[in-house]
N, CA, C and O of each residue as an XYZ file, in Angstrom:
892
protein
N     113.207    136.063    122.401
C     112.531    135.333    123.472
C     112.412    133.861    123.095
O     112.047    133.536    121.965
N     112.718    132.971    124.035
C     112.680    131.539    123.779
C     111.237    131.059    123.696
O     110.427    131.359    124.573
N     110.914    130.307    122.633
C     109.578    129.730    122.483
C     109.491    128.474    123.332
O     110.117    127.462    123.017
N     108.709    128.537    124.419
C     108.573    127.386    125.308
C     107.156    126.830    125.268
O     106.603    126.447    126.298
N     106.572    126.788    124.076
C     105.256    126.175    123.930
C     105.338    124.727    124.384
O     106.188    123.973    123.908
N     104.469    124.337    125.293
C     104.503    122.990    125.863
C     103.961    121.989    124.845
O     102.859    122.181    124.332
N     104.704    120.932    124.544
C     104.236    119.960    123.552
C     103.047    119.163    124.067
O     102.838    119.033    125.274
N     102.272    118.632    123.129
C     101.088    117.843    123.492
C     101.449    116.653    124.361
O     100.643    116.222    125.186
N     102.656    116.113    124.187
C     103.088    114.958    124.983
C     103.146    115.279    126.470
O     103.079    114.380    127.308
N     103.271    116.582    126.800
C     103.400    116.997    128.197
C     102.151    117.699    128.724
O     102.203    118.356    129.764
N     101.037    117.568    128.020
C      99.822    118.282    128.411
C      99.376    117.952    129.827
O      98.788    118.791    130.510
N      99.656    116.729    130.268
C      99.214    116.310    131.604
C     100.278    116.523    132.681
O     100.031    116.239    133.853
N     101.460    117.021    132.298
C     102.529    117.190    133.271
C     102.342    118.491    134.055
O     101.870    119.479    133.494
N     102.709    118.508    135.352
C     102.691    119.767    136.100
C     103.781    120.699    135.595
O     104.750    120.260    134.976
N     103.618    121.979    135.864
C     104.623    122.964    135.482
C     105.100    123.723    136.717
O     104.377    123.848    137.705
N     106.311    124.218    136.643
C     106.900    125.053    137.698
C     107.449    126.302    137.025
O     108.384    126.212    136.230
N     106.891    127.445    137.327
C     107.331    128.672    136.688
C     107.141    128.662    135.191
O     107.916    129.283    134.464
N     106.118    127.964    134.714
C     105.844    127.906    133.292
C     106.635    126.860    132.542
O     106.474    126.717    131.330
N     107.486    126.127    133.236
C     108.315    125.081    132.619
C     107.811    123.722    133.064
O     107.474    123.534    134.233
N     107.758    122.774    132.140
C     107.297    121.424    132.461
C     108.191    120.794    133.521
O     109.417    120.854    133.425
N     107.575    120.192    134.528
C     108.317    119.424    135.527
C     108.530    118.023    134.953
O     107.578    117.247    134.879
N     109.751    117.681    134.547
C     109.976    116.390    133.896
C     109.638    115.206    134.807
O     109.782    115.273    136.028
N     109.192    114.141    134.183
C     108.854    112.911    134.895
C     110.023    112.429    135.739
O     109.820    111.898    136.831
N     111.227    112.607    135.253
C     112.402    112.023    135.896
C     112.871    112.784    137.129
O     113.556    112.208    137.975
N     112.523    114.060    137.254
C     113.131    114.872    138.313
C     112.463    114.711    139.667
O     111.279    114.388    139.767
N     113.259    114.948    140.712
C     112.766    114.832    142.082
C     111.680    115.860    142.354
O     111.829    117.048    142.068
N     110.595    115.373    142.909
C     109.495    116.236    143.305
C     109.611    116.483    144.793
O     109.660    115.534    145.575
N     109.655    117.734    145.195
C     109.861    118.097    146.586
C     108.548    118.118    147.354
O     107.475    118.282    146.774
N     108.649    117.952    148.648
C     107.470    117.877    149.495
C     106.644    119.151    149.460
O     105.439    119.116    149.708
N     107.291    120.296    149.149
C     106.566    121.565    149.125
C     105.964    121.871    147.758
O     105.464    122.973    147.531
N     106.011    120.910    146.857
C     105.430    121.085    145.536
C     106.410    121.525    144.473
O     106.056    121.581    143.296
N     107.641    121.839    144.862
C     108.651    122.246    143.898
C     109.315    121.047    143.224
O     108.940    119.898    143.457
N     110.291    121.334    142.397
C     111.021    120.305    141.652
C     112.503    120.644    141.688
O     112.882    121.808    141.556
N     113.345    119.625    141.866
C     114.787    119.809    141.728
C     115.154    119.403    140.302
O     115.276    118.217    139.997
N     115.328    120.406    139.429
C     115.590    120.129    138.022
C     116.969    119.526    137.790
O     117.248    119.044    136.692
N     117.842    119.542    138.804
C     119.198    119.015    138.639
C     119.345    117.592    139.162
O     120.401    116.983    138.990
N     118.303    117.045    139.801
C     118.449    115.728    140.425
C     117.370    114.769    139.948
O     116.191    115.124    139.949
N     117.745    113.560    139.541
C     116.746    112.581    139.125
C     116.164    111.826    140.312
O     116.847    111.566    141.303
N     114.898    111.484    140.189
C     114.264    110.527    141.095
C     114.699    109.166    140.565
O     114.333    108.790    139.451
N     115.473    108.427    141.349
C     116.166    107.291    140.742
C     115.228    106.193    140.255
O     115.539    105.513    139.278
N     114.114    106.010    140.899
C     113.173    105.003    140.412
C     112.681    105.376    139.018
O     112.584    104.518    138.141
N     112.370    106.657    138.814
C     111.938    107.108    137.495
C     113.083    106.994    136.480
O     112.859    106.637    135.324
N     114.301    107.298    136.916
C     115.479    107.169    136.054
C     115.619    105.733    135.548
O     115.841    105.505    134.358
N     115.486    104.774    136.455
C     115.576    103.362    136.073
C     114.455    102.974    135.120
O     114.682    102.264    134.140
N     113.244    103.442    135.409
C     112.107    103.114    134.549
C     112.317    103.639    133.135
O     112.024    102.945    132.162
N     112.825    104.864    133.020
C     113.020    105.449    131.699
C     114.034    104.654    130.881
O     113.829    104.426    129.689
N     115.133    104.230    131.520
C     116.132    103.451    130.787
C     115.642    102.049    130.469
O     115.795    101.590    129.337
N     115.060    101.361    131.435
C     114.698     99.962    131.211
C     113.488     99.801    130.299
O     113.371     98.795    129.599
N     112.574    100.794    130.298
C     111.360    100.694    129.485
C     111.391    101.579    128.250
O     110.451    101.565    127.456
N     112.468    102.354    128.075
C     112.577    103.349    127.006
C     111.394    104.320    127.070
O     110.693    104.550    126.085
N     111.205    104.876    128.263
C     110.217    105.925    128.457
C     110.912    107.273    128.357
O     112.097    107.399    128.669
N     110.166    108.277    127.919
C     110.708    109.632    127.823
C     110.920    110.215    129.212
O     110.027    110.152    130.057
N     112.086    110.775    129.447
C     112.399    111.334    130.765
C     111.590    112.589    131.075
O     111.513    112.989    132.237
N     110.989    113.218    130.076
C     110.217    114.444    130.308
C     108.735    114.133    130.504
O     108.158    114.516    131.522
N     108.108    113.442    129.543
C     106.666    113.175    129.640
C     106.342    111.859    130.327
O     105.207    111.662    130.760
N     107.317    110.945    130.440
C     107.093    109.676    131.116
C     106.356    108.648    130.281
O     105.935    107.619    130.810
N     106.190    108.896    128.993
C     105.510    107.965    128.098
C     106.540    107.239    127.229
O     107.671    107.705    127.098
N     106.155    106.086    126.625
C     107.092    105.415    125.716
C     107.565    106.375    124.625
O     106.777    107.155    124.091
N     108.856    106.311    124.301
C     109.405    107.277    123.349
C     108.866    107.082    121.942
O     108.779    108.043    121.177
N     108.497    105.838    121.583
C     108.229    105.568    120.187
C     109.526    105.597    119.401
O     110.611    105.656    119.980
N     109.411    105.556    118.088
C     110.595    105.581    117.239
C     110.616    106.882    116.454
O     109.640    107.205    115.777
N     111.708    107.638    116.528
C     112.963    107.328    117.217
C     112.930    107.754    118.677
O     112.101    108.567    119.085
N     113.845    107.191    119.453
C     114.169    107.712    120.767
C     115.339    108.678    120.593
O     116.117    108.553    119.648
N     115.460    109.637    121.504
C     116.517    110.646    121.398
C     117.342    110.651    122.675
O     116.793    110.640    123.776
N     118.664    110.668    122.526
C     119.574    110.748    123.662
C     120.359    112.050    123.569
O     120.912    112.373    122.517
N     120.408    112.796    124.667
C     121.218    114.011    124.740
C     122.572    113.671    125.350
O     122.657    112.862    126.274
N     123.623    114.287    124.836
C     124.939    114.069    125.420
C     125.964    115.020    124.845
O     125.710    115.715    123.861
N     127.131    115.040    125.475
C     128.250    115.826    124.985
C     129.089    115.032    124.005
O     128.786    113.871    123.732
N     130.145    115.641    123.467
C     130.967    114.958    122.457
C     131.614    113.681    122.967
O     131.738    112.719    122.209
N     132.029    113.643    124.226
C     132.650    112.431    124.749
C     131.652    111.289    124.839
O     131.993    110.140    124.555
N     130.420    111.597    125.232
C     129.407    110.550    125.323
C     129.042    110.030    123.942
O     128.878    108.826    123.747
N     128.916    110.941    122.986
C     128.613    110.497    121.625
C     129.764    109.657    121.083
O     129.539    108.642    120.424
N     131.000    110.082    121.361
C     132.165    109.344    120.872
C     132.240    107.947    121.455
O     132.653    107.011    120.771
N     131.844    107.796    122.715
C     131.891    106.501    123.383
C     130.619    105.685    123.159
O     130.596    104.484    123.427
N     129.559    106.334    122.667
C     128.276    105.647    122.534
C     127.671    105.300    123.880
O     126.869    104.372    123.981
N     128.049    106.037    124.917
C     127.636    105.740    126.295
C     126.982    106.987    126.885
O     127.610    108.043    126.960
N     125.731    106.867    127.302
C     124.956    108.022    127.737
C     124.429    107.805    129.150
O     124.098    106.683    129.533
N     124.354    108.900    129.930
C     123.742    108.794    131.249
C     122.382    109.490    131.310
O     121.590    109.204    132.208
N     122.093    110.408    130.361
C     120.773    111.022    130.304
C     119.799    110.043    129.662
O     120.042    109.594    128.543
N     118.697    109.696    130.340
C     117.737    108.747    129.759
C     117.112    109.285    128.474
O     117.216    110.477    128.183
N     116.468    108.416    127.711
C     115.919    108.826    126.415
C     114.764    109.812    126.534
O     114.155    109.975    127.592
N     114.491    110.454    125.417
C     113.354    111.354    125.278
C     112.598    110.993    124.004
O     113.171    110.416    123.080
N     111.305    111.333    123.955
C     110.576    111.245    122.698
C     110.956    112.466    121.865
O     111.472    113.441    122.412
N     110.715    112.434    120.567
C     111.145    113.517    119.686
C     110.524    114.871    120.048
O     111.246    115.868    120.067
N     109.203    114.951    120.337
C     108.643    116.261    120.704
C     109.249    116.827    121.986
O     109.522    118.025    122.067
N     109.461    115.973    122.987
C     110.046    116.454    124.242
C     111.507    116.834    124.069
O     112.000    117.722    124.764
N     112.212    116.171    123.147
C     113.602    116.531    122.886
C     113.682    117.947    122.326
O     114.549    118.726    122.721
N     112.789    118.275    121.416
C     112.746    119.633    120.878
C     112.460    120.637    121.995
O     113.106    121.681    122.081
N     111.492    120.313    122.844
C     111.131    121.214    123.942
C     112.292    121.385    124.919
O     112.639    122.508    125.284
N     112.894    120.268    125.344
C     113.987    120.323    126.321
C     115.191    121.060    125.770
O     115.930    121.690    126.527
N     115.402    120.992    124.451
C     116.549    121.681    123.851
C     116.408    123.196    123.931
O     117.386    123.920    123.751
N     115.197    123.679    124.199
C     114.958    125.108    124.389
C     114.808    125.451    125.868
O     115.285    126.492    126.319
N     114.139    124.568    126.627
C     113.806    124.873    128.022
C     114.995    124.734    128.959
O     115.122    125.508    129.908
N     115.870    123.760    128.711
C     117.003    123.532    129.597
C     118.138    124.497    129.251
O     118.669    124.426    128.143
N     118.523    125.387    130.149
C     119.563    126.370    129.817
C     120.909    125.742    129.480
O     121.665    126.298    128.684
N     121.219    124.588    130.077
C     122.489    123.942    129.777
C     122.469    123.356    128.369
O     123.386    123.600    127.585
N     121.444    122.596    128.045
C     121.364    121.960    126.724
C     121.218    123.008    125.631
O     121.721    122.824    124.523
N     120.532    124.110    125.936
C     120.324    125.163    124.938
C     121.544    126.058    124.747
O     121.532    126.940    123.888
N     122.605    125.841    125.541
C     123.820    126.628    125.377
C     123.770    128.005    126.009
O     124.554    128.886    125.656
N     122.833    128.195    126.958
C     122.722    129.497    127.622
C     123.480    129.552    128.944
O     123.522    130.600    129.590
N     124.078    128.433    129.351
C     124.777    128.369    130.641
C     126.233    128.009    130.385
O     126.508    126.916    129.889
N     127.177    128.894    130.707
C     128.580    128.650    130.333
C     129.283    127.580    131.157
O     130.272    127.001    130.707
N     128.780    127.311    132.364
C     129.415    126.307    133.226
C     128.346    125.486    133.946
O     127.217    125.939    134.132
N     128.725    124.271    134.347
C     127.856    123.473    135.189
C     127.744    124.134    136.558
O     128.722    124.669    137.081
N     126.556    124.092    137.125
C     126.334    124.710    138.436
C     127.206    124.025    139.484
O     127.379    122.806    139.466
N     127.750    124.825    140.396
C     128.569    124.258    141.471
C     127.949    124.491    142.846
O     128.571    124.201    143.868
N     126.743    125.007    142.872
C     126.042    125.190    144.148
C     125.347    123.885    144.539
O     125.167    122.994    143.709
N     124.964    123.785    145.794
C     124.263    122.589    146.264
C     122.934    122.447    145.547
O     122.300    123.439    145.189
N     122.516    121.203    145.341
C     121.211    120.957    144.734
C     120.112    121.217    145.760
O     120.318    121.051    146.963
N     118.945    121.625    145.271
C     117.825    121.928    146.167
C     117.518    120.738    147.070
O     117.237    120.907    148.256
N     117.571    119.545    146.506
C     117.216    118.343    147.268
C     118.251    117.985    148.322
O     118.004    117.114    149.156
N     119.409    118.645    148.300
C     120.433    118.414    149.321
C     120.266    119.355    150.512
O     120.978    119.227    151.508
N     119.328    120.301    150.413
C     119.072    121.243    151.490
C     117.828    120.868    152.272
O     117.359    119.732    152.210
N     117.305    121.825    153.001
C     116.175    121.552    153.891
C     114.921    121.140    153.134
O     114.096    120.407    153.679
N     114.753    121.596    151.880
C     113.543    121.249    151.126
C     113.543    119.789    150.675
O     112.494    119.258    150.307
N     114.704    119.135    150.699
C     114.771    117.766    150.213
C     114.913    116.718    151.286
O     115.207    115.561    150.986
N     114.710    117.102    152.545
C     114.950    116.160    153.630
C     113.958    115.002    153.655
O     114.307    113.905    154.092
N     112.753    115.220    153.205
C     111.731    114.185    153.289
C     111.199    113.850    151.911
O     110.779    114.745    151.177
N     111.210    112.593    151.552
C     110.639    112.162    150.287
C     109.123    112.323    150.362
O     108.514    111.865    151.329
N     108.494    112.961    149.369
C     107.053    113.155    149.426
C     106.259    111.870    149.227
O     105.054    111.843    149.479
N     106.915    110.809    148.782
C     106.231    109.530    148.580
C     107.042    108.442    149.268
O     107.892    107.819    148.631
N     106.796    108.192    150.578
C     107.633    107.255    151.339
C     107.651    105.836    150.773
O     108.614    105.102    150.996
N     106.612    105.438    150.048
C     106.574    104.072    149.527
C     107.113    103.925    148.126
O     106.908    102.887    147.496
N     107.806    104.945    147.613
C     108.190    104.914    146.207
C     109.405    104.023    145.938
O     109.621    103.630    144.792
N     110.193    103.697    146.943
C     111.361    102.854    146.719
C     112.536    103.585    146.131
O     113.467    102.942    145.644
N     112.536    104.907    146.154
C     113.615    105.669    145.504
C     114.841    105.814    146.397
O     115.880    106.289    145.938
N     114.745    105.417    147.651
C     115.870    105.624    148.552
C     115.944    107.050    149.043
O     117.009    107.518    149.446
N     114.805    107.756    149.011
C     114.803    109.157    149.408
C     115.582    109.991    148.415
O     115.618    109.670    147.227
N     116.196    111.042    148.880
C     116.956    111.909    148.008
C     118.454    111.679    148.162
O     119.248    112.580    147.890
N     118.850    110.484    148.595
C     120.264    110.154    148.712
C     120.834    109.949    147.311
O     120.346    109.080    146.589
N     121.854    110.719    146.892
C     122.396    110.564    145.552
C     122.997    109.174    145.359
O     123.756    108.697    146.202
N     122.655    108.532    144.251
C     123.234    107.230    143.937
C     123.892    107.256    142.557
O     124.292    106.215    142.036
N     124.001    108.428    141.979
C     124.645    108.592    140.683
C     126.161    108.615    140.887
O     126.655    109.478    141.612
N     126.920    107.692    140.271
C     128.372    107.676    140.476
C     129.054    108.937    139.959
O     130.173    109.245    140.370
N     128.389    109.676    139.054
C     128.968    110.905    138.525
C     128.402    112.141    139.216
O     128.606    113.263    138.752
N     127.701    111.940    140.307
C     127.041    113.039    141.009
C     128.053    114.118    141.406
O     128.967    113.869    142.193
N     127.876    115.315    140.848
C     128.732    116.435    141.219
C     130.068    116.481    140.504
O     130.835    117.422    140.708
N     130.375    115.485    139.664
C     131.689    115.451    139.032
C     131.947    116.662    138.149
O     133.083    117.127    138.057
N     130.903    117.182    137.494
C     131.086    118.272    136.536
C     130.874    119.643    137.160
O     130.904    120.649    136.451
N     130.662    119.705    138.461
C     130.358    120.982    139.110
C     131.428    122.025    138.797
O     132.615    121.810    139.041
N     130.984    123.157    138.251
C     131.898    124.246    137.941
C     132.657    124.101    136.640
O     133.347    125.031    136.225
N     132.546    122.949    135.984
C     133.281    122.727    134.742
C     132.642    123.512    133.593
O     131.437    123.759    133.607
N     133.448    123.904    132.594
C     132.878    124.606    131.434
C     131.870    123.730    130.704
O     132.033    122.513    130.625
N     130.833    124.358    130.174
C     129.832    123.630    129.397
C     130.450    123.168    128.074
O     131.405    123.765    127.577
N     129.890    122.099    127.521
C     130.370    121.563    126.247
C     129.272    121.677    125.193
O     128.147    122.070    125.501
N     129.601    121.335    123.962
C     128.585    121.224    122.926
C     127.613    120.100    123.291
O     128.004    119.105    123.902
N     126.367    120.267    122.918
C     125.358    119.237    123.159
C     124.855    118.675    121.836
O     124.695    119.390    120.847
N     124.612    117.367    121.855
C     124.132    116.660    120.678
C     122.851    115.907    121.012
O     122.640    115.479    122.146
N     122.003    115.756    120.003
C     120.822    114.896    120.105
C     121.052    113.715    119.175
O     121.208    113.882    117.965
N     121.071    112.523    119.751
C     121.351    111.303    118.996
C     120.046    110.534    118.840
O     119.482    110.050    119.822
N     119.574    110.423    117.617
C     118.316    109.733    117.319
C     118.625    108.257    117.071
O     119.471    107.917    116.244
N     117.925    107.388    117.801
C     118.216    105.960    117.717
C     116.927    105.151    117.635
O     115.842    105.647    117.941
N     117.065    103.918    117.222
C     115.985    102.958    117.370
C     115.839    102.663    118.860
O     116.850    102.517    119.547
N     114.611    102.570    119.387
C     114.443    102.329    120.829
C     115.107    101.056    121.342
O     115.355    100.941    122.542
N     115.397    100.110    120.474
C     116.045     98.864    120.903
C     117.558     98.908    120.758
O     118.226     97.893    120.955
N     118.107    100.062    120.419
C     119.514    100.140    120.037
C     120.448    100.529    121.179
O     121.466    101.180    120.944
N     120.121    100.141    122.416
C     121.051    100.349    123.520
C     120.885     99.245    124.549
O     119.846     98.589    124.628
N     121.932     99.060    125.333
C     121.913     98.126    126.443
C     122.030     98.923    127.734
O     122.914     99.770    127.868
N     121.144     98.655    128.679
C     121.180     99.353    129.959
C     122.426     98.960    130.726
O     122.774     97.781    130.774
N     123.107     99.929    131.330
C     124.294     99.673    132.141
C     123.980     99.963    133.611
O     123.037    100.693    133.917
N     124.764     99.393    134.506
C     124.490     99.523    135.942
C     125.761     99.342    136.750
O     126.786     98.907    136.224
N     125.689     99.677    138.033
C     126.784     99.432    138.964
C     126.176     99.052    140.311
O     124.981     99.247    140.534
N     126.990     98.514    141.199
C     126.530     98.172    142.546
C     126.845     99.327    143.497
O     127.920     99.922    143.426
N     125.904     99.638    144.383
C     126.112    100.715    145.343
C     125.427    100.367    146.654
O     124.414     99.667    146.669
N     125.981    100.854    147.745
C     125.358    100.701    149.051
C     124.504    101.937    149.304
O     125.013    103.058    149.339
N     123.202    101.726    149.480
C     122.246    102.817    149.591
C     121.584    102.780    150.961
O     121.148    101.723    151.419
N     121.510    103.929    151.610
C     120.859    104.039    152.915
C     119.372    104.326    152.732
O     119.004    105.202    151.949
N     118.520    103.599    153.441
C     117.080    103.859    153.393
C     116.803    105.239    153.992
O     117.379    105.607    155.016
N     115.916    105.997    153.345
C     115.642    107.347    153.811
C     114.812    107.358    155.087
O     114.855    108.329    155.842
N     114.051    106.283    155.339
C     113.165    106.301    156.509
C     113.758    105.554    157.707
O     113.622    106.006    158.844
N     114.412    104.418    157.460
C     114.903    103.586    158.562
C     116.387    103.772    158.854
O     116.850    103.455    159.950
N     117.129    104.281    157.887
C     118.548    104.510    158.102
C     119.428    103.291    157.878
O     120.650    103.378    158.002
N     118.810    102.137    157.545
C     119.617    100.940    157.283
C     120.211    101.013    155.869
O     119.748    101.790    155.033
N     121.229    100.205    155.615
C     121.910    100.235    154.334
C     121.754     98.909    153.601
O     121.743     97.845    154.220
N     121.634     98.981    152.292
C     121.463     97.801    151.450
C     122.290     97.957    150.179
O     122.438     99.064    149.662
N     122.826     96.849    149.679
C     123.519     96.893    148.402
C     122.483     96.740    147.294
O     121.656     95.828    147.323
N     122.537     97.630    146.331
C     121.600     97.603    145.217
C     122.353     97.660    143.901
O     123.470     98.173    143.831
N     121.730     97.127    142.862
C     122.218     97.325    141.506
C     121.554     98.596    140.993
O     120.329     98.666    140.895
N     122.361     99.594    140.668
C     121.866    100.910    140.297
C     122.049    101.129    138.793
O     123.174    101.112    138.294
N     120.965    101.330    138.089
C     121.055    101.676    136.669
C     121.741    103.023    136.535
O     121.393    103.973    137.236
N     122.719    103.111    135.635
C     123.456    104.377    135.490
C     123.572    104.869    134.056
O     124.285    105.839    133.800
N     122.881    104.218    133.103
C     122.930    104.725    131.746
C     122.657    103.661    130.708
O     122.075    102.615    130.995
N     123.092    103.956    129.491
C     122.895    103.030    128.387
C     124.050    103.100    127.409
O     124.639    104.161    127.203
N     124.372    101.957    126.802
C     125.437    101.842    125.817
C     124.826    101.505    124.462
O     124.081    100.532    124.345
N     125.131    102.296    123.442
C     124.585    102.033    122.117
C     125.047    100.677    121.604
O     126.193    100.274    121.806
N     124.141     99.989    120.942
C     124.457     98.688    120.338
C     124.303     98.723    118.824
O     124.539     97.714    118.160
N     123.916     99.857    118.273
C     123.766    100.017    116.829
C     124.018    101.472    116.476
O     123.993    102.345    117.343
N     124.255    101.721    115.217
C     124.541    103.080    114.771
C     123.336    103.992    114.963
O     122.199    103.547    114.803
N     123.560    105.261    115.303
C     122.448    106.221    115.370
C     121.757    106.369    114.019
O     122.357    106.161    112.965
N     120.485    106.732    114.081
C     119.743    107.040    112.864
C     120.103    108.435    112.351
O     120.125    108.691    111.148
N     120.381    109.323    113.300
C     120.688    110.722    112.968
C     121.346    111.365    114.178
O     121.050    110.998    115.315
N     122.240    112.326    113.941
C     122.849    113.104    115.018
C     122.651    114.580    114.712
O     122.933    115.037    113.604
N     122.168    115.319    115.697
C     121.919    116.754    115.554
C     122.802    117.500    116.543
O     122.866    117.133    117.716
N     123.484    118.545    116.078
C     124.190    119.441    116.984
C     123.147    120.376    117.587
O     122.555    121.195    116.884
N     122.927    120.248    118.891
C     121.881    121.035    119.547
C     122.359    122.444    119.849
O     121.668    123.416    119.546
N     123.552    122.560    120.453
C     124.016    123.878    120.868
C     125.529    123.906    121.007
O     126.178    122.875    121.182
N     126.072    125.115    120.923
C     127.475    125.365    121.238
C     127.522    126.609    122.123
O     126.568    127.385    122.165
N     128.629    126.791    122.824
C     128.762    127.971    123.663
C     128.881    129.245    122.833
O     128.495    130.316    123.300
N     129.400    129.152    121.627
C     129.549    130.330    120.771
C     128.227    130.738    120.122
O     127.934    131.926    119.984
N     127.430    129.740    119.723
C     126.223    130.024    118.950
C     124.932    129.865    119.738
O     123.879    130.298    119.271
N     124.981    129.263    120.907
C     123.745    128.933    121.597
C     123.061    127.766    120.901
O     123.727    126.909    120.320
N     121.736    127.729    120.958
C     120.993    126.634    120.334
C     121.017    126.795    118.810
O     120.684    127.852    118.275
N     121.420    125.714    118.128
C     121.476    125.745    116.663
C     120.593    124.675    116.031
O     120.012    124.897    114.969
N     120.488    123.522    116.674
C     119.698    122.382    116.178
C     119.994    122.133    114.699
O     119.130    122.313    113.841
N     121.221    121.717    114.420
C     121.659    121.501    113.049
C     121.981    120.021    112.823
O     122.886    119.490    113.466
N     121.255    119.346    111.921
C     121.589    117.946    111.600
C     123.006    117.864    111.028
O     123.427    118.720    110.250
N     123.722    116.827    111.425
C     125.104    116.650    110.994
C     125.215    115.507    110.000
O     124.529    114.491    110.114
N     126.090    115.694    109.028
C     126.426    114.582    108.139
C     127.217    113.559    108.938
O     127.884    113.927    109.905
N     127.162    112.264    108.556
C     127.866    111.233    109.335
C     129.339    111.531    109.579
O     129.863    111.187    110.638
N     130.020    112.164    108.622
C     131.447    112.430    108.836
C     131.674    113.526    109.875
O     132.807    113.728    110.312
N     130.607    114.246    110.283
C     130.738    115.285    111.299
C     130.438    114.763    112.705
O     130.666    115.465    113.691
N     129.931    113.543    112.799
C     129.584    113.000    114.109
C     130.849    112.759    114.936
O     131.852    112.295    114.394
N     130.823    113.066    116.243
C     131.902    112.561    117.104
C     131.986    111.052    116.931
O     130.970    110.362    117.017
N     133.187    110.531    116.686
C     133.347    109.150    116.242
C     133.058    108.138    117.345
O     133.523    108.288    118.475
N     132.291    107.114    117.009
C     132.052    105.971    117.878
C     132.306    104.709    117.077
O     132.402    104.741    115.851
N     132.412    103.598    117.788
C     132.547    102.316    117.094
C     131.372    102.110    116.170
O     131.538    101.654    115.038
N     130.171    102.445    116.648
C     128.973    102.250    115.834
C     128.996    103.133    114.602
O     128.652    102.686    113.508
N     129.405    104.403    114.775
C     129.387    105.292    113.621
C     130.468    104.928    112.629
O     130.287    105.110    111.425
N     131.595    104.413    113.113
C     132.636    103.957    112.178
C     132.101    102.815    111.317
O     132.342    102.755    110.112
N     131.358    101.899    111.978
C     130.793    100.780    111.230
C     129.766    101.271    110.219
O     129.672    100.750    109.107
N     128.985    102.297    110.624
C     127.911    102.778    109.769
C     128.422    103.533    108.552
O     127.773    103.540    107.506
N     129.593    104.175    108.684
C     130.087    105.025    107.611
C     131.243    104.425    106.841
O     131.729    105.026    105.883
N     131.696    103.231    107.250
C     132.839    102.612    106.561
C     132.393    101.933    105.272
O     133.217    101.360    104.560
């Protein structure tokens, strides 16, 4: 049985089915949560302020980034940072990160159906539940990959963004916005942990530098 003891960092967070409702995820008007979709305003806040995507508080040092081998190799991540306690919790609670889900879901997201038609906070500036992630749905149905936890100094990334035309959820008008879409490492990780594999499930095994998926930063750190 998976130990899902809620960390102290999330004591004030609401839960859904016994699982913490992360700060970053869309909150539905009926009180539910879409665990697969970010509330984009919260997504931007987490990247720009280095707040934890689960508890919504500053990560402190170290910050932790979750990603697959390609993201670690490129030093480019789209999942916002987490604090260390929430990273441990999420590595067990999230079936994908924990290695319990063999493929990315290919069904529609909850927020794309009738439950997501109305933003519960009209003044939040999130653009409603209109997807603005350029990678939205790209991995649907694809096989799951190994997951890594990359421990970094909170100042060791640069926020990345793209321009997108976004429709207002209430008025229907369209505006061009600069959309935060991730972060690029600017320094070598402090530590890399193999979180899970499809063969072993969750392992949480620290890796020696020569075992890290190679990045420019890691090459510099180990040369």
